[in-house]
C-alpha positions in Angstrom: -16.6 -9.7 3.1 -17.2 -7.1 0.3 -14.9 -6.7 -2.6 -13.7 -3.3 -1.4 -12.8 -4.6 2.0 -10.9 -7.5 0.4 -8.9 -5.1 -1.8 -8.0 -2.8 1.0 -6.9 -5.7 3.2 -4.7 -7.2 0.4 -3.1 -3.8 -0.2 -2.5 -3.3 3.5 -1.0 -6.8 3.8 1.3 -6.3 0.9 2.4 -2.9 2.3 3.3 -4.6 5.6 5.1 -7.3 3.8 7.1 -4.7 1.8 8.0 -2.9 5.1 9.1 -6.2 6.7 11.1 -7.2 3.6 13.0 -3.8 3.7 13.5 -4.3 7.4 15.1 -7.8 6.9 17.3 -6.4 4.0 18.6 -3.4 5.9 18.9 -4.8 9.4 19.9 -8.5 8.9 21.5 -8.7 5.4 23.3 -5.4 5.0 24.0 -4.2 8.5 27.7 -4.1 9.2 27.2 -5.4 12.8 25.7 -8.6 11.6 28.4 -9.1 9.0 31.0 -8.8 11.7 29.1 -10.9 14.2 28.6 -13.7 11.7 32.3 -13.7 10.8 33.1 -14.1 14.4 30.5 -16.7 15.4 28.6 -18.3 12.6 26.8 -20.6 15.0 24.3 -17.8 16.1 20.8 -18.6 15.0 20.6 -15.1 13.4 23.7 -16.0 11.4 22.1 -19.2 10.3 18.9 -17.5 9.2 21.1 -14.9 7.3 23.0 -17.7 5.6 19.9 -19.6 4.6 18.3 -16.5 3.2 21.5 -15.8 1.4 21.3 -19.2 -0.3 17.7 -18.6 -1.2 18.6 -15.3 -2.8 21.6 -16.7 -4.6 19.6 -19.5 -6.2 16.6 -17.2 -6.9 14.3 -19.6 -5.1 11.9 -17.0 -3.8 11.6 -15.4 -7.2 11.3 -18.7 -8.9 8.5 -19.8 -6.5 6.7 -16.5 -7.2 7.0 -16.9 -10.9 5.8 -20.5 -10.9 2.8 -19.5 -8.8 2.0 -16.6 -11.1 2.3 -18.7 -14.3 0.1 -21.4 -12.8 -2.4 -18.8 -11.6 -2.8 -17.6 -15.2 -3.7 -21.2 -16.3 -6.2 -22.0 -13.4 -9.6 -20.5 -13.3 -11.7 -19.5 -10.3 -10.6 -19.4 -6.6 -7.5 -21.5 -7.2 -6.1 -19.1 -9.7 -6.8 -16.2 -7.5 -5.3 -17.9 -4.5 -2.1 -18.7 -6.5 -2.0 -15.1 -7.8 -2.1 -13.9 -4.2 0.6 -16.3 -3.3 2.7 -15.1 -6.2 2.5 -11.6 -4.8 3.3 -12.8 -1.3 6.5 -14.4 -2.7 7.2 -11.7 -5.3 7.3 -8.7 -3.1 10.1 -9.9 -0.8 11.9 -11.2 -3.9 11.8 -7.7 -5.4 13.3 -6.3 -2.2 15.8 -9.1 -1.6 18.0 -8.8 -4.8 15.9 -10.9 -7.2 14.1 -8.2 -9.1 14.8 -9.6 -12.6 12.4 -12.6 -12.1 10.2 -11.2 -9.4 9.0 -8.3 -11.4 7.3 -10.6 -13.9 5.7 -12.6 -11.1 4.3 -9.5 -9.4 2.9 -8.2 -12.7 1.4 -11.5 -13.6 0.0 -12.1 -10.1 -1.5 -8.6 -10.0 -3.1 -8.9 -13.4 -4.6 -12.3 -12.4 -6.1 -10.7 -9.3 -7.7 -7.8 -11.2 -9.0 -10.0 -14.0 -12.7 -10.6 -14.0 -14.5 -13.6 -12.6 -12.7 -16.2 -14.8 
């Protein structure tokens, strides 16, 4: 796969992940229907997913994982560093959308810088 094709596929995947993250935010987390449904019957699997995601957001676990991957990607050379930088972006983009922007912005910037860095 050529470098141009790789870059285009990464950008398209990150765009799709961004759209999916906004979908989760506005349909599952902030929609009034789900808030009311989960108050009435918290046993629904959608309510369980919503609650679990709420805990991950509250403890900034998604943003923390993204930042850890980004920092480790800066230290590792070669394919391992590039793979961790991509993983940092894959965790960082949803964390930006899902209320953890303070930590996730650093992870996204560090991951992006590691991906565009030369063959080191």
